[in-house]
C-alpha positions, 0 to 999 in steps of 0.5 A: 469484531464485535461488541459484547451486550453488557457492554460497549467497551468490551470487545471479542476479536473473531477471526475473519480472513487469511491470505497466503495459507500453506499446505501442512509441512510446507517450509516458509521460505525468506523471500515469502516473509511479509515486510511491509503493509498498508491501507489506503485512504479508503480502507477498500485496498490493501498492499503487502510487500515481501522481502522478496521485492514483490508488492500484492494488493488485494480489494474488498469485493463486496462492500457497496456491491452487497449493499445494493443486492440486498433491501433495507428489510433484509439488511435489518433481519440479519443485523447487517451493521454489526455481523458484517465484516470486509471480505477482501480479495486478491487484486494483482502482484507486481515485482517492485525491487530486485537485488541490486549492487552498490560497486562505489561501497561494495554493498548488497542492496536487498530487494526487502520492502520497507514501507508501502504507502498509497497516494492520492487517486486521480482519474481513478487510479491508484498509485502507490509508493514502494521503497528498499533500502536505498530506492523509492519508487511510485507504481500506477495500478490501474483498472481496465476491462479485457475481452475474453474469446469463448469461441473462435471465428473458423476463418479469423483473418478472412472476413465476409467482403474480402471472402466475396470478393475473393470468390468473385476473382476465381469465378469462370465465365461459363458459370457467370450469370450476371442480373440486371443490375450487375450483381450476382444472386449468389453472392448476395445470399452468400454475403447476408448468410456470412454477415449473419454468421459473423454477427452470430459468433460476435455475440458469443465470443466476447466476455468483459472482466476488469483486470489491474495493470501496473507502470512504475511512472518514477524512480526516487533513487541516490538520495540516503546515504543510510538505509530508508525507515520511512516513506509517508505522503502530504496531505497535498497529494504532491509531495512526500518524505523519506527518511533514513537514520540522520536525515530526512528529505522532501519530494515532489512526486513529479520530480525525481531527480531532485529532492530537498533535505529538511531535517539533517541530524548527523553531527560533524563528528560521528563519535558525538551521534546520541540518536538516530530517526526511526520513523517519520509521518505527515500530518493528515490535515495540515500539509506544513506538519510533520512529526519524527521519532527518534531511539531516545524515545523523543516525538518531534513536531516541526512545521516546515514553514519556519525555516527550510531546515527543520532542525529546531522542532515546534514540540517535542514529545516525552515521557516524563515518567521515564527520564531515569537509567533502570538497566542497561538495555533502557536505550533499547527499550525506549527506542520509538519504532513506529508513529502515526497520527489519528485521523484528525490529527489531534492525537498520535500513536507511538509503539516502542519494545514494552508499551503502546502510548497515546499522545495529545500533541497539545500535551507534550509532558507525558501520553494521555494512556500507556497500554503495556504490551511485553510486560512479562519481560520486565523482570528479565530486561536487565539480563536478558540480551534478546534481539529486539525486533520493529514493532510496528503500529496502525490506527483503524478508521474508527480512531478507537481501535489500536492494533499492533505487532507483537 
């Protein structure tokens, strides 16, 4: 992405990089379709989940190394700050979830990854939360150095000292001639020669490279009756939330067999159900604040310090211009599919089927900006019962670019 010379407000988007490009004519399998994606806080790592339950991790391969290899003069000549773009490479992949079967409900649980969230990184390790419809897992991704063998020792199981002792034990008395100090000259010569060869080979057989090792540390299961749609890590680095259609649970990363239900929207009579939870997100800076969206187009900002059960919202963000019923599909169109806080937590971005809205958390009456996405479909919304897919949104680190899926 580059800015034009005449105006800083005009942007030019350019193709940068592609992962998993398939040969022409090859069919796309359902298990290979991407279902979740997420950057870590630094932007140096990218995790991608698919419908087959796999998680693939990419990392930036230049960045700091590129800056170190080039002088300031070279960077100025190539206008590095505006022309350079991040370049990612494959790091590792692992099978996060597998198909399961719930025998109590006679229900198949598919392995599709619904959400990916990076967690805190102590001791240089990366932690990532992945979830399917029912089970959340915490994975640890750690780099370690591996030595690769280029040449093999012709006698890998016998070192120089053992070889010398073995040879000495089979020498007959007829060929034995001891020196004054009790050592045999031919043994000493062979030992020196063997040790020198061993040192030469050792300097040539090792090659060190960085690899990533993944391990499942925790499994958080049996806490949701409905399908999980959101997972969000807290800024305290110790807790996270998981949300389904009617409930939001609070977890501790180190405790996998216990959670606390902090929001419960399930009515006593399911016929009275009017809305469901569609997304939930922790505040990036304040560990006591979280927001969740609903199918009616509302965003609720709650404070966990007020009560143990946070059903009563502190702030409700709603668009005052969208109260009137316009068509049969209004509820589907106004349903919010995803929300994201800005980096400083002052603003929030929401995505529904027709638009992208930017909210100020201090102004709950209406969004500060609305970006039309599918305005060309508005004349057809009353007659077209087309399938509405989830629309995801995320904020770039500069908080000035608002990419979203179409």
